[in-house]
LOROBA-854227 format. One line per field, with one value per residue (C-alpha): residue number from 1; z, y negated, x. Coordinates in steps of 0.02 Angstrom, whole numbers, plus 50000, padded with zeros to 5 digits. Example, Ala and Ser with C-alpha at 12.3 -4.5 7.8 and 13.67 -1.06 7.14 Angstrom:
<marzas>
resi: (1, 2) .
up: (50390, 50357) .
north: (50225, 50053) .
east: (50615, 50684) .
</marzas>
This chain:
<marzas>
resi: (1, 2, 3, 4, 5, 6, 7, 8, 9, 10, 11, 12, 13, 14, 15, 16, 17, 18, 19, 20, 21, 22, 23, 24, 25, 26, 27, 28, 29, 30, 31, 32, 33, 34, 35, 36, 37, 38, 39, 40, 41, 42, 43, 44, 45, 46, 47, 48, 49, 50, 51, 52, 53, 54, 55, 56, 57, 58, 59, 60, 61, 62, 63, 64, 65, 66, 67, 68, 69, 70, 71, 72, 73, 74, 75, 76, 77, 78, 79, 80, 81, 82, 83, 84, 85, 86, 87, 88, 89, 90, 91, 92, 93, 94, 95, 96, 97, 98, 99, 100, 101, 102, 103, 104, 105, 106, 107, 108, 109, 110, 111, 112, 113, 114, 115, 116, 117, 118, 119, 120, 121, 122, 123, 124, 125, 126, 127, 128, 129, 130, 131, 132, 133, 134, 135, 136, 137, 138, 139, 140, 141, 142, 143, 144, 145, 146, 147, 148, 149, 150, 151, 152, 153, 154, 155, 156, 157, 158, 159, 160, 161, 162, 163, 164, 165, 166, 167, 168, 169, 170, 171, 172, 173, 174, 175, 176, 177, 178, 179, 180, 181, 182, 183, 184, 185, 186, 187, 188, 189, 190, 191, 192, 193, 194, 195, 196, 197, 198, 199, 200, 201, 202, 203, 204, 205, 206, 207, 208, 209, 210, 211, 212, 213, 214, 215, 216, 217, 218, 219, 220, 221, 222, 223, 224, 225, 226, 227, 228, 229, 230, 231, 232, 233, 234, 235, 236, 237, 238, 239, 240, 241, 242, 243, 244, 245, 246, 247, 248, 249, 250, 251, 252, 253, 254, 255, 256, 257, 258, 259, 260, 261, 262, 263, 264, 265, 266, 267, 268, 269, 270, 271, 272, 273, 274, 275, 276, 277, 278, 279, 280, 281, 282, 283, 284, 285, 286, 287, 288, 289, 290, 291, 292, 293, 294, 295, 296, 297, 298, 299, 300, 301, 302, 303, 304, 305, 306, 307, 308, 309, 310, 311, 312, 313, 314, 315, 316, 317, 318, 319, 320, 321, 322, 323, 324, 325, 326, 327, 328, 329, 330, 331, 332, 333, 334, 335, 336, 337, 338, 339, 340, 341, 342, 343, 344, 345, 346, 347, 348, 349, 350, 351, 352, 353, 354, 355, 356, 357, 358, 359, 360, 361, 362, 363, 364, 365, 366, 367, 368, 369, 370, 371, 372, 373, 374, 375, 376, 377, 378, 379, 380, 381, 382, 383, 384, 385, 386, 387, 388, 389, 390, 391, 392, 393, 394, 395, 396, 397, 398, 399, 400, 401, 402, 403, 404, 405, 406, 407, 408, 409, 410, 411, 412, 413, 414, 415, 416, 417, 418, 419, 420, 421, 422, 423, 424, 425, 426, 427, 428, 429, 430, 431, 432, 433, 434, 435, 436, 437, 438, 439, 440, 441, 442, 443, 444, 445, 446, 447, 448, 449, 450, 451, 452, 453, 454, 455, 456, 457, 458, 459, 460, 461, 462, 463, 464, 465, 466, 467, 468, 469, 470, 471, 472, 473, 474, 475, 476, 477, 478, 479, 480, 481, 482, 483, 484, 485, 486, 487, 488, 489, 490, 491, 492, 493, 494, 495, 496, 497, 498, 499, 500, 501, 502, 503, 504, 505, 506, 507, 508, 509, 510, 511, 512, 513, 514, 515, 516, 517, 518, 519, 520, 521, 522, 523, 524, 525, 526, 527, 528, 529, 530, 531, 532, 533, 534, 535, 536, 537, 538, 539, 540, 541, 542, 543, 544, 545, 546, 547, 548, 549, 550, 551, 552, 553, 554, 555, 556, 557, 558, 559, 560, 561, 562, 563, 564, 565, 566, 567, 568, 569, 570, 571, 572, 573, 574, 575, 576, 577, 578, 579, 580, 581, 582, 583, 584, 585, 586, 587, 588, 589, 590, 591, 592, 593, 594, 595, 596, 597, 598, 599, 600, 601, 602, 603, 604, 605, 606, 607, 608, 609, 610, 611, 612, 613, 614, 615, 616, 617, 618, 619, 620, 621, 622, 623, 624, 625, 626, 627, 628, 629, 630, 631, 632, 633, 634, 635, 636, 637, 638, 639, 640, 641, 642, 643, 644, 645, 646, 647, 648, 649, 650, 651, 652, 653, 654, 655, 656, 657, 658, 659, 660, 661, 662, 663, 664, 665, 666, 667, 668, 669, 670, 671) .
up: (53301, 53128, 53033, 53108, 53077, 52896, 52881, 52957, 52840, 52691, 52743, 52765, 52590, 52510, 52605, 52559, 52376, 52378, 52453, 52322, 52182, 52251, 52242, 52061, 52018, 52097, 51993, 51834, 51866, 51906, 51750, 51644, 51707, 51697, 51521, 51359, 51223, 51146, 50962, 50929, 51057, 50958, 50817, 50937, 51028, 50868, 50793, 50950, 50956, 50772, 50794, 50929, 50842, 50659, 50656, 50570, 50592, 50446, 50527, 50622, 50546, 50589, 50763, 50816, 50904, 51083, 51177, 51069, 51104, 51291, 51293, 51199, 51316, 51436, 51286, 51221, 51332, 51289, 51168, 51050, 50894, 50760, 50614, 50443, 50354, 50201, 50118, 50141, 50152, 50303, 50409, 50370, 50399, 50568, 50634, 50569, 50610, 50785, 50802, 50756, 50871, 51023, 50996, 50933, 51098, 51276, 51241, 51423, 51476, 51328, 51354, 51542, 51527, 51387, 51478, 51640, 51547, 51460, 51627, 51685, 51583, 51682, 51844, 51773, 51715, 51886, 51971, 51850, 51887, 52074, 52055, 51943, 52060, 52209, 52124, 52059, 52206, 52354, 52431, 52474, 52292, 52238, 52342, 52275, 52097, 52140, 52221, 52073, 51949, 52051, 52039, 51870, 51765, 51599, 51661, 51734, 51577, 51465, 51592, 51571, 51384, 51254, 51162, 51124, 51223, 51393, 51316, 51230, 51390, 51490, 51378, 51319, 51500, 51538, 51398, 51450, 51633, 51585, 51485, 51635, 51741, 51605, 51592, 51782, 51791, 51620, 51608, 51477, 51575, 51590, 51405, 51359, 51466, 51367, 51205, 51263, 51333, 51171, 51071, 51176, 51145, 50958, 50971, 51060, 50946, 50791, 50874, 50984, 50849, 50936, 51070, 50955, 50939, 51125, 51166, 51044, 51121, 51296, 51243, 51169, 51332, 51426, 51317, 51318, 51504, 51617, 51472, 51581, 51669, 51853, 51898, 51818, 51692, 51801, 51709, 51535, 51416, 51334, 51165, 51235, 51326, 51166, 51069, 51205, 51201, 51011, 51015, 51150, 51042, 50894, 51003, 51076, 50900, 50851, 51006, 50991, 50809, 50857, 50992, 50864, 50745, 50889, 50921, 50742, 50764, 50662, 50504, 50367, 50293, 50385, 50366, 50391, 50308, 50133, 50156, 50086, 50145, 50064, 49977, 49954, 50031, 49861, 49812, 49981, 49996, 49830, 49924, 50022, 49979, 49989, 49856, 49973, 50096, 49955, 49907, 50086, 50137, 49971, 49996, 50174, 50111, 49964, 50079, 50217, 50344, 50452, 50463, 50324, 50446, 50535, 50370, 50322, 50487, 50461, 50293, 50369, 50509, 50382, 50274, 50420, 50476, 50305, 50314, 50498, 50542, 50710, 50836, 50962, 51059, 50968, 50793, 50663, 50563, 50405, 50463, 50622, 50708, 50804, 50962, 50983, 51103, 51209, 51230, 51261, 51392, 51482, 51478, 51517, 51649, 51829, 51918, 52042, 51902, 51820, 51984, 52035, 51859, 51877, 52045, 51962, 51831, 51969, 52064, 51912, 51864, 52042, 52063, 52201, 52094, 52021, 51976, 51795, 51732, 51804, 51740, 51563, 51565, 51623, 51506, 51339, 51303, 51337, 51242, 51089, 51100, 51122, 50978, 50858, 50913, 50880, 50700, 50671, 50610, 50709, 50833, 50905, 51088, 51231, 51239, 51100, 51221, 51370, 51387, 51433, 51595, 51662, 51643, 51709, 51858, 51914, 51885, 51982, 52124, 52132, 52141, 52269, 52379, 52370, 52433, 52572, 52626, 52637, 52729, 52800, 52780, 52594, 52639, 52692, 52526, 52424, 52523, 52505, 52317, 52307, 52401, 52289, 52135, 52206, 52237, 52069, 51975, 52073, 52044, 51857, 51876, 51764, 51626, 51655, 51468, 51478, 51618, 51610, 51755, 51851, 51759, 51606, 51696, 51730, 51627, 51590, 51480, 51393, 51236, 51203, 51182, 51125, 51043, 51000, 51136, 51244, 51280, 51180, 51124, 51112, 51290, 51366, 51310, 51482, 51558, 51408, 51431, 51614, 51568, 51440, 51554, 51700, 51589, 51497, 51328, 51189, 51036, 51004, 50881, 50908, 50820, 50897, 50879, 50871, 50747, 50629, 50737, 50896, 50912, 51015, 51026, 51134, 51264, 51257, 51163, 51077, 50974, 50784, 50713, 50613, 50487, 50544, 50452, 50527, 50485, 50305, 50313, 50354, 50240, 50377, 50316, 50418, 50382, 50414, 50376, 50337, 50507, 50674, 50847, 51003, 51108, 50996, 51071, 50996, 51043, 51078, 50940, 50811, 50885, 50858, 50672, 50660, 50548, 50428, 50423, 50475, 50469, 50326, 50303, 50474, 50467, 50653, 50660, 50725, 50887, 50938, 50976, 51070, 51256, 51290, 51403, 51482, 51461, 51492, 51554, 51484, 51309, 51250, 51232, 51239, 51144, 51148, 51018, 50831, 50716, 50529, 50471, 50280, 50257, 50361, 50260, 50099, 50157, 50181, 50007, 49936, 50016, 49945, 49774, 49782, 49829, 49689, 49564, 49612, 49590, 49418, 49470, 49382, 49386, 49574, 49593, 49499, 49607, 49767, 49698, 49646, 49818, 49895, 49787, 49825, 50011, 50000, 49835, 49893, 49950, 49850, 49885, 49825, 49661, 49631, 49658, 49541, 49412, 49435, 49409, 49258, 49182, 49206, 49118, 48969, 49003, 48984, 48972, 49126, 49217, 49168, 49240, 49405, 49413, 49374, 49510, 49633, 49584, 49604, 49776, 49827, 49783, 49863, 50014, 50154, 50018, 50139, 50200, 50025, 49939, 49924, 49804, 49678, 49587, 49565, 49499, 49379, 49310, 49284, 49193, 49086, 49020) .
north: (46090, 46078, 46054, 46205, 46313, 46256, 46292, 46465, 46504, 46443, 46548, 46701, 46678, 46652, 46799, 46915, 46866, 46893, 47066, 47118, 47048, 47146, 47305, 47265, 47230, 47394, 47489, 47400, 47431, 47615, 47636, 47546, 47664, 47825, 47810, 47821, 47692, 47676, 47668, 47481, 47425, 47445, 47344, 47205, 47199, 47195, 47059, 46952, 46973, 46929, 46777, 46710, 46753, 46720, 46625, 46776, 46788, 46906, 47074, 47089, 46959, 47061, 46985, 46805, 46784, 46726, 46892, 46960, 46806, 46821, 47007, 46977, 46842, 46965, 47046, 46892, 46915, 47099, 47151, 47244, 47339, 47270, 47371, 47292, 47221, 47325, 47221, 47360, 47335, 47223, 47361, 47486, 47353, 47308, 47482, 47569, 47421, 47420, 47606, 47581, 47431, 47525, 47698, 47642, 47549, 47584, 47603, 47625, 47463, 47366, 47434, 47405, 47227, 47187, 47268, 47177, 47011, 47046, 47094, 46914, 46878, 47011, 46922, 46753, 46828, 46900, 46735, 46643, 46764, 46737, 46548, 46551, 46665, 46557, 46397, 46473, 46579, 46560, 46642, 46804, 46828, 46788, 46930, 47051, 47004, 47020, 47189, 47247, 47203, 47256, 47435, 47423, 47570, 47480, 47326, 47433, 47541, 47391, 47270, 47331, 47368, 47253, 47221, 47079, 47129, 47063, 46901, 46876, 46919, 46796, 46646, 46680, 46684, 46534, 46430, 46467, 46434, 46270, 46219, 46261, 46143, 46010, 46010, 46001, 45848, 45783, 45708, 45692, 45804, 45944, 45932, 45947, 46104, 46180, 46143, 46212, 46371, 46398, 46372, 46498, 46621, 46592, 46623, 46787, 46877, 46838, 46882, 46728, 46631, 46695, 46565, 46430, 46501, 46540, 46358, 46297, 46406, 46351, 46169, 46192, 46270, 46121, 46001, 46094, 46127, 45978, 45876, 45799, 45839, 45886, 45738, 45572, 45579, 45575, 45427, 45477, 45520, 45691, 45623, 45540, 45700, 45798, 45679, 45687, 45877, 45877, 45761, 45869, 46025, 45935, 45881, 46056, 46125, 46001, 46034, 46222, 46223, 46115, 46241, 46380, 46289, 46262, 46450, 46468, 46328, 46207, 46299, 46361, 46493, 46659, 46705, 46603, 46612, 46620, 46784, 46817, 46920, 47091, 47090, 46901, 46824, 46781, 46963, 47034, 46941, 47016, 47181, 47110, 47192, 47033, 46898, 46757, 46812, 46803, 46628, 46565, 46627, 46576, 46400, 46391, 46450, 46329, 46181, 46250, 46227, 46369, 46455, 46581, 46725, 46688, 46689, 46851, 46927, 46873, 46962, 47118, 47128, 47112, 47250, 47367, 47355, 47418, 47588, 47634, 47797, 47824, 47965, 47968, 48110, 48238, 48184, 48094, 47957, 47880, 47703, 47611, 47648, 47522, 47629, 47654, 47511, 47537, 47718, 47675, 47546, 47675, 47807, 47701, 47584, 47639, 47695, 47554, 47427, 47499, 47510, 47332, 47270, 47347, 47260, 47094, 47117, 47152, 46998, 46888, 46969, 46957, 46776, 46810, 46739, 46572, 46485, 46467, 46370, 46502, 46644, 46574, 46546, 46726, 46810, 46717, 46745, 46934, 46951, 46865, 46969, 47131, 47101, 47055, 47208, 47321, 47262, 47250, 47427, 47440, 47578, 47624, 47578, 47498, 47378, 47279, 47226, 47205, 47018, 47062, 47141, 46978, 46881, 47023, 47046, 46868, 46890, 47054, 46973, 46826, 46940, 47057, 46910, 46842, 47008, 47011, 46835, 46887, 47050, 47091, 47277, 47256, 47224, 47405, 47467, 47351, 47396, 47582, 47561, 47467, 47606, 47735, 47643, 47628, 47816, 47858, 47748, 47799, 47983, 47952, 47893, 47879, 47916, 47765, 47754, 47917, 47860, 47905, 47888, 48035, 48038, 48097, 48220, 48106, 48086, 48272, 48259, 48092, 48173, 48256, 48088, 47963, 47955, 47838, 47711, 47770, 47930, 47952, 47809, 47923, 47879, 48054, 48097, 48084, 48200, 48315, 48328, 48374, 48507, 48586, 48577, 48657, 48805, 48815, 48789, 48756, 48817, 48735, 48636, 48463, 48374, 48205, 48051, 47934, 48039, 47927, 47770, 47847, 47948, 48101, 48157, 48006, 48076, 48249, 48336, 48491, 48530, 48531, 48403, 48451, 48329, 48199, 48062, 47935, 48032, 48037, 47850, 47814, 47959, 48054, 48233, 48378, 48561, 48656, 48844, 48930, 49016, 48968, 49041, 48937, 48841, 48717, 48544, 48434, 48254, 48218, 48089, 48218, 48355, 48246, 48235, 48056, 48004, 48152, 48165, 48285, 48475, 48551, 48391, 48413, 48533, 48569, 48590, 48770, 48711, 48618, 48785, 48860, 48851, 48765, 48840, 48669, 48486, 48354, 48184, 48219, 48188, 48325, 48500, 48655, 48813, 48981, 49117, 49144, 49018, 49004, 48824, 48830, 48653, 48581, 48684, 48623, 48443, 48475, 48549, 48407, 48279, 48365, 48369, 48181, 48148, 48261, 48181, 48009, 48071, 48141, 48322, 48390, 48579, 48572, 48457, 48574, 48720, 48625, 48562, 48736, 48805, 48667, 48711, 48896, 48857, 48731, 48757, 48653, 48500, 48340, 48286, 48449, 48452, 48267, 48289, 48438, 48330, 48193, 48314, 48394, 48224, 48176, 48336, 48294, 48433, 48320, 48448, 48542, 48377, 48332, 48496, 48463, 48286, 48343, 48474, 48345, 48224, 48357, 48402, 48217, 48201, 48363, 48406, 48280, 48147, 48002, 48028, 48043, 47891, 47815, 47951, 47928, 47767, 47821, 47992, 47921, 47800, 47943, 48045, 47895, 47894) .
east: (49169, 49091, 49253, 49346, 49193, 49193, 49378, 49357, 49214, 49315, 49465, 49354, 49282, 49452, 49527, 49384, 49393, 49582, 49559, 49431, 49538, 49686, 49582, 49541, 49724, 49775, 49647, 49702, 49887, 49862, 49756, 49885, 50021, 49921, 49850, 49947, 49926, 49753, 49712, 49730, 49857, 50018, 49940, 49886, 50053, 50154, 50045, 50060, 50248, 50269, 50156, 50271, 50434, 50393, 50228, 50151, 49961, 49938, 49978, 49815, 49699, 49545, 49557, 49599, 49767, 49736, 49736, 49878, 49983, 49952, 49996, 50158, 50226, 50314, 50400, 50487, 50640, 50663, 50802, 50685, 50732, 50617, 50549, 50573, 50421, 50375, 50237, 50109, 49922, 49894, 49818, 49954, 50086, 50010, 49975, 50131, 50242, 50167, 50200, 50382, 50401, 50339, 50411, 50582, 50598, 50541, 50355, 50305, 50388, 50317, 50143, 50137, 50199, 50076, 49930, 49961, 49974, 49809, 49730, 49751, 49595, 49503, 49548, 49498, 49333, 49292, 49334, 49220, 49079, 49105, 49102, 48948, 48851, 48898, 48844, 48682, 48626, 48745, 48897, 48808, 48758, 48935, 49005, 48875, 48924, 49108, 49085, 48984, 49122, 49273, 49209, 49125, 49188, 49176, 49268, 49408, 49416, 49448, 49520, 49699, 49694, 49769, 49607, 49489, 49335, 49386, 49449, 49282, 49187, 49291, 49274, 49097, 49041, 49152, 49077, 48896, 48936, 49021, 48867, 48758, 48862, 48852, 48662, 48650, 48761, 48815, 48989, 49124, 49241, 49115, 49075, 49258, 49269, 49124, 49214, 49380, 49302, 49206, 49364, 49458, 49316, 49330, 49517, 49483, 49360, 49257, 49092, 49116, 49024, 48868, 48900, 48833, 48656, 48662, 48701, 48570, 48434, 48484, 48480, 48306, 48249, 48318, 48220, 48055, 48072, 48095, 48163, 48298, 48458, 48454, 48563, 48593, 48451, 48296, 48224, 48281, 48139, 48133, 48186, 48341, 48390, 48366, 48477, 48609, 48611, 48618, 48767, 48846, 48831, 48910, 49055, 49072, 49081, 49216, 49321, 49304, 49358, 49506, 49555, 49538, 49655, 49776, 49784, 49848, 49975, 49867, 49922, 49807, 49923, 49911, 50093, 50249, 50420, 50345, 50252, 50079, 49932, 49918, 49797, 49774, 49619, 49544, 49554, 49505, 49339, 49282, 49262, 49115, 48950, 48846, 48874, 48823, 48959, 49087, 49030, 49026, 49198, 49275, 49208, 49273, 49443, 49445, 49420, 49532, 49392, 49459, 49630, 49661, 49690, 49526, 49428, 49514, 49459, 49279, 49279, 49357, 49229, 49089, 49162, 49193, 49012, 48957, 49040, 49060, 48974, 48892, 48888, 48748, 48665, 48773, 48724, 48828, 48743, 48817, 48778, 48740, 48575, 48471, 48457, 48644, 48677, 48520, 48573, 48756, 48704, 48596, 48733, 48886, 48816, 48830, 48672, 48694, 48698, 48542, 48445, 48487, 48448, 48275, 48262, 48308, 48172, 48048, 48105, 48076, 47911, 47843, 47896, 48020, 48160, 48104, 48266, 48213, 48363, 48479, 48371, 48374, 48561, 48587, 48464, 48468, 48655, 48653, 48488, 48561, 48720, 48623, 48503, 48644, 48744, 48595, 48590, 48777, 48807, 48969, 48929, 49098, 49087, 48993, 49141, 49058, 48920, 49037, 49000, 48820, 48876, 48946, 48784, 48679, 48796, 48759, 48572, 48573, 48669, 48549, 48398, 48477, 48525, 48349, 48280, 48411, 48364, 48182, 48218, 48390, 48357, 48390, 48572, 48593, 48524, 48636, 48792, 48751, 48733, 48898, 48986, 48905, 48967, 49143, 49149, 49072, 49195, 49350, 49316, 49336, 49517, 49615, 49490, 49378, 49344, 49246, 49131, 48947, 48827, 48757, 48591, 48686, 48798, 48946, 49106, 49122, 48967, 48995, 49068, 48900, 48815, 48948, 49118, 49262, 49307, 49162, 49259, 49418, 49527, 49681, 49734, 49760, 49938, 50019, 49891, 49905, 50093, 50070, 49943, 50059, 50212, 50121, 50075, 50240, 50156, 50281, 50185, 50017, 49912, 49840, 49696, 49736, 49625, 49775, 49874, 49970, 49969, 50041, 50201, 50152, 50334, 50375, 50255, 50334, 50192, 50264, 50107, 50105, 49982, 49830, 49754, 49628, 49536, 49657, 49816, 49753, 49720, 49903, 49958, 50048, 50081, 50013, 50051, 49890, 49887, 49721, 49722, 49800, 49818, 49788, 49812, 49723, 49696, 49560, 49522, 49339, 49335, 49388, 49279, 49125, 49163, 49102, 49247, 49251, 49061, 48926, 48924, 49024, 49126, 49208, 49357, 49336, 49148, 49161, 49242, 49084, 49001, 49148, 49181, 49348, 49479, 49507, 49463, 49597, 49538, 49365, 49433, 49551, 49479, 49588, 49538, 49626, 49606, 49622, 49538, 49508, 49526, 49518, 49454, 49596, 49721, 49640, 49663, 49849, 49868, 49765, 49878, 50032, 49952, 49924, 50106, 50170, 50052, 50115, 50294, 50254, 50288, 50134, 50169, 50193, 50043, 49926, 49982, 49942, 49775, 49723, 49765, 49660, 49510, 49532, 49524, 49381, 49288, 49139, 49237, 49226, 49404, 49484, 49388, 49419, 49606, 49611, 49525, 49655, 49800, 49718, 49685, 49867, 49918, 49808, 49683, 49533, 49394, 49452, 49469, 49291, 49228, 49316, 49251, 49075, 49080, 49147, 49008, 48874, 48942, 48947, 48764, 48705, 48815, 48782, 48761, 48738, 48916, 48991, 48918, 49091, 49146, 49006, 49055, 49236, 49189, 49061, 49190, 49313, 49180, 49137, 49315) .
</marzas>
């Protein structure tokens, strides 16, 4: 009788897990179909495809290759029309080449295949969480953790996106879980698993290097705690256990670096077929703001200690953190702020998650949950990740702390299960909260990225507090097309967050583009007149102004105080009426002036530059461009006057956001 009962129980567990995973797959697939391409996906897909076909790891070196390679696997049998390489700056080459790859072919098919391949990591992650919770706290806790994640809005939002955050979450959690199993029962096989999982994390995202201090802290806790493994080391003295863990960490490091090299084909050079990075690594690292970073990465490169593309990415991540602006609680900051991630966590986490997390803290504080090894393994890694994120300066999305949720989900589940075991009435409360979360998350479909919990007003209010991938990652084009078609709109304007890296025409958007910070970055022309008539569509990311800068630096600042006619997927705002947009028009003229100056057509260039200044006399960029044209025409004194005005404006009008102009203008004046 015992064996059949065990088999029935096992079948029930497997069947229940399969059902919940099926629900997750359905949500991921529907999301992948409903949402248009997000900001980074064409770059990632193109880079992965080129890595397979040409051994080229130089198109998207800012991220390691593992997730990109996985996403590109279903594309290898497609007869794709490939864009020619143009030896542009690596980011322009990657983003614009990716745009051409997708939109010169069947973008929907490419995107869906790539997304579903990437979502395999989401499924693996959820299974790992289930297994960890079951081993640490029991089957009941495992199902609570599984139910929590299957309807977690942040996991669903990023679970079917070709990005690096789920890959990092999967293998970071996997490496810590594998180390937990190793310290419980040390063996060579378990140690190899730790090393491989850590290596896969390194091959997923650069921030995976945080695993090493996490493992070190956990090892120290093991030594200063019982000082021995749970099994097989009962008689071993503390010193011997410490040496064994130290040796284990060295071996894990060696294995993980080997796995990282394997992901690059054991080749140092970033690009195959005789191509070089643009700019070269030796030149690129000189742009780092900290001399010790330059020395460190240059030394690593000189001795080929890590793949060239990986080193390049480390430098890029460091540079990006220096200049990223932040948007939080409706205010734009020129740099990252320490309270960004605590606020984002409070806004973007479901109420159920927050309530049960508070319950878990109470369980630990009151002594109801006393599994100290498990508690340490589930709290130290997210604490390290969270503290580093708070100081990173890269405040562009809660996705950057996504790995935290996996550890906390297991901790929450363990605490909730402990309460249920002590009093079965807790089961009703936990089930009710799970149902509440499922309803709350499902109601956000398909705009999971914009989720905010009910304490903050739900997803319709997220844009007031956060921006970028928390709300608007340029994914609303399919819903936007339906909105325009239903109303017969053929003449409109669009300030689109993905302008320049996404082809809106592919999605049937008839609107004329207006300039954005990103369209300027890729030098995509946009004809903006001084005044326009609606409908005017503005992405939440552009409405916030976090890329252009605060107040008068944002060409679309006036729209913040207007009531929109409609809001599409919580991220595209529709405004009707007549609007003056002189700064946007000035940006268009400024861009034309730059093109004409480069072409040597100085009379035409001066005309465009003067029109730009007339429209925006107090803008740094317009006065600086006029100075450039005047200098090219040999009118040095007039050029000096324009440069001086631009410099004065840079130092007095929102100066914290215009620091980047100062050095260049001072050098021009010095000439």
